[in-house]
C-alpha positions in Angstrom: 23.2 -1.2 6.2 24.3 -0.4 2.6 21.2 0.7 0.7 21.8 1.9 -2.9 19.0 4.1 -4.6 18.7 4.5 -8.2 16.8 7.6 -9.2 18.5 9.4 -5.7 18.1 12.9 -7.5 14.4 12.6 -8.4 11.5 13.8 -6.9 10.9 11.1 -4.4 14.5 9.9 -4.3 15.5 13.5 -2.9 13.1 12.9 -0.2 14.0 9.1 0.4 17.7 9.8 0.9 17.1 12.6 3.5 14.5 10.6 5.6 16.8 7.6 5.4 19.9 9.5 6.4 18.2 11.2 9.4 16.8 8.5 10.8 19.4 5.9 10.3 22.6 7.6 10.3 24.5 4.0 10.8 23.1 3.1 7.2 25.6 4.3 4.6 23.3 5.4 1.3 24.6 5.0 -2.0 22.9 7.9 -4.1 22.7 6.8 -7.5 21.5 9.1 -10.7 22.5 10.2 -14.0 22.5 13.7 -12.8 25.6 14.9 -11.5 25.3 15.3 -7.6 27.9 16.7 -4.9 28.6 15.9 -1.6 27.7 19.4 -0.5 24.1 19.4 1.2 24.4 16.0 1.6 24.6 14.0 5.3 27.7 12.2 5.8 26.3 8.8 5.6 25.5 9.7 1.8 27.5 8.7 -1.0 26.5 10.5 -4.4 27.3 7.9 -7.7 26.8 8.8 -11.3 25.0 6.1 -12.8 23.3 5.8 -16.2 20.6 3.1 -15.5 20.9 2.0 -19.5 24.2 1.1 -19.4 24.1 -2.5 -18.2 28.0 -2.7 -17.5 27.9 0.6 -15.4 25.1 -1.1 -13.3 26.5 -4.2 -12.7 30.2 -2.4 -11.6 28.3 0.0 -9.5 26.4 -2.6 -7.6 29.5 -5.0 -7.3 31.6 -1.9 -5.9 29.2 -1.1 -3.3 27.8 -4.6 -2.6 24.6 -3.2 -0.9 22.0 -5.2 1.3 19.3 -3.5 -0.3 18.5 -2.0 -3.7 15.8 0.7 -3.9 14.6 1.3 -7.7 13.1 4.5 -8.4 14.8 5.3 -11.7 12.2 5.7 -14.2 11.0 8.1 -17.0 7.4 9.5 -16.2 7.7 12.3 -18.9 10.2 11.8 -21.7 12.1 14.8 -23.0 11.6 15.9 -26.4 13.7 13.8 -28.7 14.1 10.8 -26.5 13.6 7.7 -29.0 11.5 4.9 -27.9 14.5 2.6 -27.7 16.1 4.9 -25.3 12.9 5.0 -23.0 12.8 1.0 -23.3 16.8 0.8 -22.2 15.9 2.9 -19.3 12.8 1.5 -17.9 13.0 -1.8 -18.9 16.5 -2.5 -19.6 17.6 -0.6 -16.4 15.5 -2.7 -14.2 17.0 -6.1 -15.9 20.4 -5.0 -14.9 19.6 -4.0 -11.4 18.0 -7.3 -11.0 21.0 -9.2 -13.0 23.6 -7.2 -10.7 21.2 -7.9 -7.4 21.5 -11.9 -8.0 25.0 -11.7 -9.0 26.3 -9.5 -5.6 23.8 -11.4 -3.1 21.4 -8.4 -2.5 19.0 -9.3 0.0 15.9 -7.1 -0.6 14.8 -5.5 -3.9 12.1 -2.6 -3.9 10.8 -1.3 -7.0 8.7 1.7 -7.6 5.9 0.1 -10.4 2.9 2.0 -11.2 -0.9 1.6 -10.9 -0.2 2.4 -14.7 0.7 -1.4 -15.1 -2.5 -2.5 -14.9 -3.6 -0.4 -17.8 -6.5 1.9 -19.1 -9.3 -0.4 -20.1 -12.9 -0.6 -19.8 -12.9 -4.3 -18.3 -10.7 -2.8 -15.3 -12.4 -3.5 -12.0 -14.3 -0.7 -10.0 -11.5 -1.1 -7.7 -8.1 -3.1 -8.6 -6.7 -5.3 -6.1 -3.0 -6.7 -6.3 -4.2 -9.8 -8.3 -6.0 -8.1 -11.0 -4.4 -8.6 -14.3 -1.0 -6.3 -15.3 -1.9 -5.2 -19.0 -0.1 -2.0 -19.6 -1.0 -0.3 -22.8 0.6 -0.3 -26.2 -0.2 3.5 -27.0 1.5 4.6 -23.3 5.1 3.7 -23.2 5.3 4.4 -19.5 2.2 1.9 -18.9 3.6 -0.7 -21.1 7.3 -0.6 -19.9 5.9 -1.0 -16.3 4.2 -4.1 -17.2 7.3 -5.6 -18.9 9.0 -4.6 -15.7 6.5 -6.6 -13.4 6.8 -9.5 -15.8 10.6 -9.5 -15.5 10.0 -9.1 -11.4 7.6 -12.1 -11.5 9.9 -14.4 -13.3 12.6 -13.4 -11.0 10.9 -14.1 -8.0 9.7 -17.6 -9.2 13.5 -18.3 -10.2 15.3 -16.5 -7.4 13.0 -16.5 -4.2 16.1 -16.0 -1.8 16.1 -12.2 -3.0 12.9 -10.3 -1.2 11.1 -8.2 -3.7 9.0 -5.5 -2.6 7.0 -4.4 -5.4 5.0 -1.2 -5.1 2.4 0.3 -7.4 1.5 4.1 -6.6 -1.5 6.0 -7.7 -0.9 9.6 -8.9 1.6 10.9 -6.4 1.1 14.3 -5.1 3.4 16.6 -2.9 4.3 20.0 -2.6 6.4 20.1 -5.5 4.5 18.0 -7.9 4.2 19.2 -11.7 3.2 16.6 -14.4 0.6 16.3 -17.1 -2.0 15.2 -14.5 -1.6 18.2 -12.1 -1.6 20.1 -15.7 -5.0 19.3 -16.0 -6.3 21.0 -12.9 -4.8 24.4 -14.2 -7.0 25.2 -17.0 -9.9 27.7 -16.7 -12.0 24.4 -16.6 -11.8 20.7 -16.0 -12.6 19.1 -19.2 -14.0 15.4 -19.0 -15.3 12.6 -21.4 -19.2 12.4 -21.2 -20.5 9.0 -19.7 -17.4 8.4 -17.7 -16.6 9.1 -14.4 -13.2 9.6 -14.5 -11.9 8.4 -10.8 -8.7 9.2 -9.6 -6.6 7.8 -6.6 -3.9 10.1 -5.0 -1.2 9.1 -2.5 1.0 12.0 -0.6 4.7 11.9 -1.4 5.6 11.7 2.4 3.5 8.6 2.4 5.2 7.2 -0.3 8.6 7.7 1.2 7.6 6.3 4.6 6.4 3.1 3.3 9.7 2.8 1.5 11.4 3.3 4.8 8.9 1.0 6.6 9.9 -1.8 3.9 13.7 -1.6 4.3 13.4 -1.7 8.4 11.1 -4.7 8.3 12.8 -6.3 5.1 9.5 -6.8 3.9 8.1 -8.3 0.6 5.2 -8.3 -1.5 2.9 -6.4 -4.0 0.9 -3.2 -2.8 -1.0 -0.7 -4.1 -0.3 2.7 -2.8 -3.3 5.0 -2.6 -5.2 7.3 0.1 -8.4 5.8 1.1 -11.2 6.6 -1.7 -11.3 8.1 -4.8 -12.3 11.8 -6.4 -13.8 12.2 -10.0 -13.3 14.8 -11.9 -16.6 16.5 -11.4 -15.5 16.3 -7.9 -12.3 17.6 -8.6 -13.8 20.5 -10.4 -16.2 20.9 -7.6 -13.2 21.4 -5.0 -11.3 23.8 -7.8 -14.4 26.2 -7.9 -14.4 25.7 -11.7 -16.8 24.5 -14.2 -16.7 20.7 -15.5 -17.1 20.3 -18.9 -17.5 16.7 -20.3 -17.2 16.4 -24.0 -18.1 13.5 -26.3 -15.6 10.8 -26.8 -15.8 11.5 -30.5 -15.4 15.2 -30.5 -11.9 14.6 -28.3 -10.6 12.1 -30.2 -11.5 14.0 -33.7 -9.6 16.9 -32.4 -6.4 15.0 -31.1 -6.1 13.6 -34.1 -5.9 16.3 -36.2 -3.9 18.7 -33.4 -1.2 16.1 -32.5 0.3 16.1 -35.8 0.2 19.6 -36.5 2.2 20.1 -33.2 -0.8 21.8 -31.5 -1.1 19.2 -28.7 1.1 16.9 -26.9 -1.5 14.2 -26.6 -3.0 11.9 -29.3 -6.7 9.8 -29.4 -4.6 7.6 -27.0 -5.5 10.2 -24.1 -9.2 9.1 -24.1 -8.4 6.0 -22.9 -6.0 7.1 -20.2 -8.9 9.6 -19.0 -11.9 7.2 -19.5 -10.7 4.0 -17.7 -8.5 5.3 -14.8 -7.1 2.4 -12.5 -8.8 2.8 -9.5 -6.9 1.3 -6.8 -7.6 -0.5 -3.6 -5.3 0.2 -0.9 -6.8 -2.6 1.6 -3.7 -5.0 1.5 -1.2 -1.8 2.1 -3.0 -1.1 5.3 -4.1 -4.8 6.2 -0.9 -7.0 5.2 1.8 -4.3 4.9 0.3 -2.8 8.1 0.6 0.8 6.9 -2.3 3.7 7.0 -1.4 6.6 4.3 -2.0 9.8 6.6 -4.2 11.3 3.9 -7.1 10.2 1.9 -7.4 10.8 -1.9 -9.2 13.8 -1.1 -6.9 15.3 2.0 -4.0 14.8 -0.7 -5.6 16.8 -3.3 -6.7 19.4 -0.9 -2.9 19.5 0.5 -1.4 19.6 -2.9 -3.6 22.5 -3.7 -2.9 24.3 -0.5 0.6 24.2 -1.5 0.4 25.1 -4.7 -1.6 28.2 -3.8 0.8 29.1 -1.0 
């Protein structure tokens, strides 16, 4: 089998490449990324390809040249680099996915696996206590990542209706933790105190990176289709996280935080604006029942165990 992986030089992409290369030595793995890769250090069945996912023509030519049976679309921008415009961001996240879908349909690709995100549900007070895959996808107008994931899912939904022969496996991970993770959420846990918002539990669900890789591998091996939340069992509130860290938990009034961020961001003293309140207050807490019962995968770590493993790796 030939499998094209976009974002192959990324955090999950590298692990997935290694896993598939070892477990399926007869597969040809096309490792596509905008970051240059060399054959050095790669397994014999891995072919590195330079690909800018935002360039429609490049994507069509790449898929036409390799004719993969399956595409794993991981390429996305979680934390935009300074200076990246909204248009560039949209061209990568949404335009790139549109190009992948069109190329897949034009070249008789049998299966498309896309990593969406729990962020696609958005950050709203009316979010269900435990969000199911049938709950509405609302994204968030002030968070490009969440907004783009919602747009991507709308595109995929239209494709499923018009082209049911293309098997889609859509994965919506919660916060991914691993031994080498560093992002805006893990940054919160490195401060002297854990800051929260009064009146909000701010519950987090975590999924271990190797679980994500194993789920994608299982999806490829079984030609699976469907939509699944990716999360370990249970959730952790910010106060529970503070307790595990042995740090004080300081819930502040929402108005105080909003006012401070409204002043600090324009001055360049904070990377976050007032919209960060919604991000913390109204976390999408993902129900993983379908992942276990319908997809048939039991995450090796609960949310708490994933957090503990992350801490152990960080302190090691």
